[in-house]
ZADO-1210 file (C-alpha; in nm, 4 decimals, padded with zeros to 6 digits):
<atoms>
<atom x="-31.0712" y="-13.9816" z="14.2790" code="MET" pos="1"/>
<atom x="-30.6925" y="-14.0039" z="14.2749" code="TYR" pos="2"/>
<atom x="-30.6405" y="-14.1734" z="13.9407" code="MET" pos="3"/>
<atom x="-30.6589" y="-14.0072" z="13.6029" code="PHE" pos="4"/>
<atom x="-30.7006" y="-14.2628" z="13.3253" code="ILE" pos="5"/>
<atom x="-30.7952" y="-14.1603" z="12.9741" code="ARG" pos="6"/>
<atom x="-30.8032" y="-14.3834" z="12.6684" code="ASN" pos="7"/>
<atom x="-30.6920" y="-14.2017" z="12.3534" code="PHE" pos="8"/>
<atom x="-30.8220" y="-14.4855" z="12.1344" code="LEU" pos="9"/>
<atom x="-31.1759" y="-14.4083" z="12.2554" code="GLU" pos="10"/>
<atom x="-31.1452" y="-14.0299" z="12.2295" code="ALA" pos="11"/>
<atom x="-31.3237" y="-13.8216" z="11.9683" code="GLU" pos="12"/>
<atom x="-31.0751" y="-13.6963" z="11.7103" code="LEU" pos="13"/>
<atom x="-31.0688" y="-13.3494" z="11.5563" code="VAL" pos="14"/>
<atom x="-30.9637" y="-13.3183" z="11.1907" code="THR" pos="15"/>
<atom x="-30.7800" y="-13.0008" z="11.0903" code="GLU" pos="16"/>
<atom x="-30.4657" y="-12.8577" z="10.9382" code="GLN" pos="17"/>
<atom x="-30.1780" y="-12.8426" z="11.1874" code="CYS" pos="18"/>
<atom x="-29.9094" y="-12.5704" z="11.1837" code="HIS" pos="19"/>
<atom x="-29.9873" y="-12.4951" z="10.8175" code="ARG" pos="20"/>
<atom x="-29.8880" y="-12.8497" z="10.7226" code="GLY" pos="21"/>
<atom x="-29.9933" y="-13.0417" z="10.4134" code="ILE" pos="22"/>
<atom x="-30.3522" y="-13.1670" z="10.4259" code="GLY" pos="23"/>
<atom x="-30.5254" y="-13.2387" z="10.7560" code="THR" pos="24"/>
<atom x="-30.4473" y="-13.4575" z="11.0560" code="ILE" pos="25"/>
<atom x="-30.6687" y="-13.6180" z="11.3206" code="ASN" pos="26"/>
<atom x="-30.5876" y="-13.5434" z="11.6830" code="HIS" pos="27"/>
<atom x="-30.7139" y="-13.5242" z="12.0378" code="THR" pos="28"/>
<atom x="-30.5830" y="-13.3744" z="12.3605" code="SER" pos="29"/>
<atom x="-30.5432" y="-13.6571" z="12.6088" code="ILE" pos="30"/>
<atom x="-30.4339" y="-13.4209" z="12.8858" code="TYR" pos="31"/>
<atom x="-30.4038" y="-13.0424" z="12.8923" code="LYS" pos="32"/>
<atom x="-30.1756" y="-12.8245" z="13.1006" code="LYS" pos="33"/>
<atom x="-30.4422" y="-12.7670" z="13.3658" code="GLU" pos="34"/>
<atom x="-30.4432" y="-13.1425" z="13.4352" code="ASP" pos="35"/>
<atom x="-30.0834" y="-13.1302" z="13.5620" code="PHE" pos="36"/>
<atom x="-29.9064" y="-12.9930" z="13.8680" code="ASP" pos="37"/>
<atom x="-29.5783" y="-12.9926" z="13.6720" code="THR" pos="38"/>
<atom x="-29.4609" y="-12.8095" z="13.3596" code="LYS" pos="39"/>
<atom x="-29.6103" y="-13.0580" z="13.1137" code="ILE" pos="40"/>
<atom x="-29.8134" y="-12.8517" z="12.8654" code="GLN" pos="41"/>
<atom x="-30.0088" y="-13.1293" z="12.6939" code="PHE" pos="42"/>
<atom x="-30.0192" y="-13.4918" z="12.5871" code="ILE" pos="43"/>
<atom x="-30.1832" y="-13.5372" z="12.2460" code="ASN" pos="44"/>
<atom x="-30.2612" y="-13.8319" z="12.0220" code="TYR" pos="45"/>
<atom x="-30.2222" y="-13.7655" z="11.6486" code="VAL" pos="46"/>
<atom x="-30.2966" y="-13.9533" z="11.3286" code="GLU" pos="47"/>
<atom x="-30.1266" y="-13.8280" z="11.0136" code="ILE" pos="48"/>
<atom x="-30.2769" y="-13.9692" z="10.6919" code="PRO" pos="49"/>
<atom x="-30.0584" y="-14.0535" z="10.3907" code="PRO" pos="50"/>
<atom x="-29.9149" y="-13.7436" z="10.2183" code="ASP" pos="51"/>
<atom x="-30.0085" y="-13.5151" z="10.5111" code="ALA" pos="52"/>
<atom x="-29.7933" y="-13.3422" z="10.7733" code="SER" pos="53"/>
<atom x="-29.7629" y="-13.1494" z="11.0944" code="ILE" pos="54"/>
<atom x="-29.6120" y="-12.8356" z="10.9423" code="GLY" pos="55"/>
<atom x="-29.2718" y="-12.6873" z="11.0226" code="PHE" pos="56"/>
<atom x="-29.2861" y="-12.4911" z="11.3492" code="HIS" pos="57"/>
<atom x="-29.0793" y="-12.3945" z="11.6553" code="ARG" pos="58"/>
<atom x="-29.1402" y="-12.3764" z="12.0281" code="HIS" pos="59"/>
<atom x="-28.9741" y="-12.1084" z="12.2359" code="ARG" pos="60"/>
<atom x="-28.8815" y="-12.2536" z="12.5743" code="GLU" pos="61"/>
<atom x="-29.0543" y="-12.5892" z="12.5395" code="ASP" pos="62"/>
<atom x="-28.9269" y="-12.9356" z="12.4617" code="GLU" pos="63"/>
<atom x="-29.1587" y="-13.1496" z="12.2517" code="GLU" pos="64"/>
<atom x="-29.1441" y="-13.5287" z="12.2279" code="VAL" pos="65"/>
<atom x="-29.2989" y="-13.7460" z="11.9552" code="TYR" pos="66"/>
<atom x="-29.3475" y="-14.1183" z="12.0244" code="ILE" pos="67"/>
<atom x="-29.4146" y="-14.3038" z="11.6982" code="ILE" pos="68"/>
<atom x="-29.6695" y="-14.5814" z="11.7572" code="LEU" pos="69"/>
<atom x="-29.7504" y="-14.6919" z="11.4009" code="GLU" pos="70"/>
<atom x="-29.6530" y="-14.5988" z="11.0489" code="GLY" pos="71"/>
<atom x="-29.3485" y="-14.4417" z="10.8909" code="ASN" pos="72"/>
<atom x="-29.2534" y="-14.0934" z="10.7860" code="GLY" pos="73"/>
<atom x="-28.9917" y="-13.8219" z="10.7744" code="ILE" pos="74"/>
<atom x="-28.9060" y="-13.5958" z="11.0682" code="MET" pos="75"/>
<atom x="-28.7334" y="-13.2734" z="10.9730" code="LYS" pos="76"/>
<atom x="-28.5473" y="-13.0915" z="11.2517" code="VAL" pos="77"/>
<atom x="-28.3915" y="-12.7614" z="11.1492" code="ASN" pos="78"/>
<atom x="-28.2078" y="-12.8479" z="10.8235" code="ASP" pos="79"/>
<atom x="-28.1788" y="-13.2223" z="10.8878" code="GLU" pos="80"/>
<atom x="-28.4289" y="-13.4942" z="10.8093" code="GLN" pos="81"/>
<atom x="-28.4499" y="-13.8600" z="10.9050" code="THR" pos="82"/>
<atom x="-28.6869" y="-14.1527" z="10.8565" code="ARG" pos="83"/>
<atom x="-28.9013" y="-14.2479" z="11.1556" code="VAL" pos="84"/>
<atom x="-29.0724" y="-14.5768" z="11.2383" code="LYS" pos="85"/>
<atom x="-29.2716" y="-14.7390" z="11.5211" code="PRO" pos="86"/>
<atom x="-29.0807" y="-14.7288" z="11.8486" code="GLY" pos="87"/>
<atom x="-28.8865" y="-14.4118" z="11.7642" code="ASP" pos="88"/>
<atom x="-28.8954" y="-14.1349" z="12.0256" code="ILE" pos="89"/>
<atom x="-28.8008" y="-13.7928" z="11.8908" code="LEU" pos="90"/>
<atom x="-28.6882" y="-13.5061" z="12.1134" code="LEU" pos="91"/>
<atom x="-28.7173" y="-13.1487" z="11.9873" code="ASN" pos="92"/>
<atom x="-28.5246" y="-12.9019" z="12.2038" code="LYS" pos="93"/>
<atom x="-28.6253" y="-12.5371" z="12.2618" code="PRO" pos="94"/>
<atom x="-28.6068" y="-12.3207" z="11.9476" code="HIS" pos="95"/>
<atom x="-28.5590" y="-12.6188" z="11.7133" code="TRP" pos="96"/>
<atom x="-28.7795" y="-12.6067" z="11.4063" code="GLY" pos="97"/>
<atom x="-28.9479" y="-12.9372" z="11.3262" code="HIS" pos="98"/>
<atom x="-29.2005" y="-13.1033" z="11.0962" code="GLU" pos="99"/>
<atom x="-29.3410" y="-13.4579" z="11.0663" code="LEU" pos="100"/>
<atom x="-29.4488" y="-13.5795" z="10.7211" code="PHE" pos="101"/>
<atom x="-29.6172" y="-13.9110" z="10.6398" code="ASN" pos="102"/>
<atom x="-29.4677" y="-14.0240" z="10.3095" code="ASP" pos="103"/>
<atom x="-29.6071" y="-14.3789" z="10.3378" code="SER" pos="104"/>
<atom x="-29.9345" y="-14.5422" z="10.2316" code="ASN" pos="105"/>
<atom x="-30.0427" y="-14.6096" z="10.5921" code="GLU" pos="106"/>
<atom x="-30.1649" y="-14.3898" z="10.8769" code="MET" pos="107"/>
<atom x="-29.8854" y="-14.2577" z="11.1003" code="LEU" pos="108"/>
<atom x="-29.9924" y="-14.2603" z="11.4676" code="ARG" pos="109"/>
<atom x="-29.8034" y="-14.0863" z="11.7469" code="ALA" pos="110"/>
<atom x="-29.8294" y="-13.9498" z="12.0984" code="VAL" pos="111"/>
<atom x="-29.6884" y="-13.5982" z="12.1354" code="VAL" pos="112"/>
<atom x="-29.6160" y="-13.4167" z="12.4582" code="PHE" pos="113"/>
<atom x="-29.4595" y="-13.0864" z="12.5498" code="GLU" pos="114"/>
<atom x="-29.2767" y="-12.9767" z="12.8637" code="VAL" pos="115"/>
<atom x="-29.2020" y="-12.6152" z="12.9540" code="LEU" pos="116"/>
<atom x="-28.8390" y="-12.5428" z="13.0423" code="LYS" pos="117"/>
</atoms>
């Protein structure tokens, strides 16, 4: 088979705390690094409930991208923070600290992927 198709909406979600964030999030690995021939490390689907977060963390030599599908929240990068909404694509460069917090009353849904430098 030459095609790899996975549906994240049908995947089983794991619920756990992420990077020592507030509360728990739901997530699944759509693809892992062994699925790629390139430097992509993973593609994940995440759901962040209201008043929960992916905690503040850094990546060494990786770039991490968040694609906001649904919901609203606050993305903190280093000492700056900004509101995020559906359609926003956030790029975190190597060594940047970042955190995503859902300050709304709705689920925040995103696809996150990481690429090694």
